[in-house]
C-alpha positions as CSV (number, residue, x, y, z in Angstrom):
1,M,16.6,44.4,-113.8
2,L,16.6,41.1,-112.0
3,R,15.1,40.6,-108.5
4,L,16.5,37.7,-106.4
5,T,15.3,36.6,-102.9
6,R,17.8,34.5,-101.0
7,I,18.1,32.9,-97.6
8,V,21.2,34.0,-95.6
9,H,22.7,32.2,-92.7
10,R,25.0,34.2,-90.4
11,R,27.0,33.0,-87.4
12,D,27.3,35.3,-84.4
13,A,31.0,35.2,-83.4
14,A,30.1,36.0,-79.7
15,T,27.5,33.3,-79.2
16,G,28.3,30.8,-81.9
17,L,24.6,30.7,-82.8
18,W,23.3,30.9,-86.4
19,T,20.5,33.2,-87.5
20,T,18.6,32.9,-90.7
21,S,17.2,35.9,-92.6
22,R,15.8,36.6,-96.1
23,E,17.3,39.2,-98.4
24,T,16.1,40.7,-101.6
25,V,18.8,41.8,-104.0
26,F,18.6,43.5,-107.4
27,W,20.9,43.0,-110.3
28,V,20.9,45.7,-112.9
29,S,22.1,45.0,-116.4
30,S,21.5,46.3,-120.0
31,A,21.5,42.6,-121.2
32,A,18.0,41.5,-122.3
33,G,16.4,38.3,-123.6
34,F,18.3,35.8,-121.3
35,S,16.5,33.1,-119.4
36,A,16.4,33.0,-115.6
37,K,18.4,29.8,-115.7
38,L,21.2,31.5,-117.5
39,W,21.1,34.5,-115.1
40,N,21.3,32.1,-112.2
41,A,24.4,30.5,-113.7
42,W,26.1,33.9,-114.1
43,I,25.3,35.0,-110.6
44,R,26.4,31.7,-109.1
45,G,29.6,32.0,-111.1
46,H,30.3,35.4,-109.7
47,W,29.8,34.3,-106.2
48,R,32.0,31.2,-106.8
49,I,34.9,33.5,-107.5
50,E,34.1,35.7,-104.5
51,N,33.9,32.8,-102.1
52,G,36.7,30.8,-103.7
53,S,39.3,33.5,-103.9
54,H,38.5,36.8,-102.2
55,H,36.9,35.3,-99.1
56,V,39.8,32.9,-98.6
57,R,42.4,35.7,-99.1
58,D,40.5,37.9,-96.6
59,T,40.1,35.2,-93.9
60,T,43.4,33.4,-94.3
61,F,45.7,36.3,-95.2
62,A,43.6,39.0,-93.4
63,E,43.6,41.2,-96.5
64,D,40.8,43.5,-95.3
65,A,42.6,44.1,-92.0
66,S,45.8,45.0,-93.6
67,R,47.2,48.4,-92.4
68,I,49.6,48.8,-95.4
69,R,49.0,52.2,-96.8
70,K,52.0,52.8,-99.0
71,N,51.9,50.6,-102.1
72,P,49.3,48.2,-100.8
73,D,49.1,46.6,-104.3
74,I,52.5,45.1,-103.9
75,A,51.5,43.3,-100.7
76,A,48.3,42.1,-102.3
77,R,50.3,40.7,-105.2
78,L,52.5,38.8,-102.8
79,R,49.5,37.4,-101.0
80,S,48.0,36.4,-104.4
81,F,51.3,34.8,-105.4
82,A,51.4,32.8,-102.1
83,Y,47.8,31.8,-102.6
84,N,48.4,30.6,-106.2
85,L,51.5,28.6,-105.1
86,L,49.5,26.8,-102.5
87,R,46.6,26.1,-104.9
88,A,49.0,24.9,-107.6
89,H,50.6,22.6,-105.1
90,G,47.1,21.0,-104.7
91,S,46.2,22.4,-101.3
92,E,42.5,22.3,-100.6
93,N,42.8,24.1,-97.2
94,I,44.9,27.2,-97.6
95,K,45.0,27.9,-93.9
96,N,46.5,24.5,-93.1
97,A,48.8,24.7,-96.1
98,R,50.3,27.9,-94.8
99,W,51.1,26.2,-91.5
100,R,52.7,23.3,-93.3
101,A,54.7,25.5,-95.6
102,A,56.0,27.5,-92.7
103,S,57.2,24.3,-90.9
104,I,58.8,22.7,-94.0
105,S,61.9,24.6,-95.3
106,T,61.8,22.9,-98.7
107,F,58.0,23.3,-99.3
108,C,58.5,25.4,-102.4
109,S,61.0,23.0,-103.9
110,I,58.7,20.0,-103.5
111,S,57.5,19.0,-107.0
112,S,53.8,19.0,-107.6
113,P,52.0,16.9,-110.2
114,N,50.2,20.1,-111.3
115,I,53.4,22.0,-112.1
116,K,55.6,21.2,-115.0
117,N,59.3,21.9,-114.3
């Protein structure tokens, strides 16, 4: 078992003010004999994926607010497909890229240096 204490900053949407708190979290694993430095790298890697993909999909595509109840996996795949297209196009800011893509009718046909035709 691994115990981790972290500082968390939260922004209150109503006031715009930031609050700081400390949290203690526990990671349970059957793996043994690994250094704290390696555990830290694994945990940071997990949160890099969470913050880089899932958080963006939730905030930009409002995935958690989706009311689709029949075959929600199809809509999730479409959102993932759109997200991957924008990333492959080299977009850093997905929210702005969605607006640009909506205003340019030939957005998908624009060749990208990252995509081989």
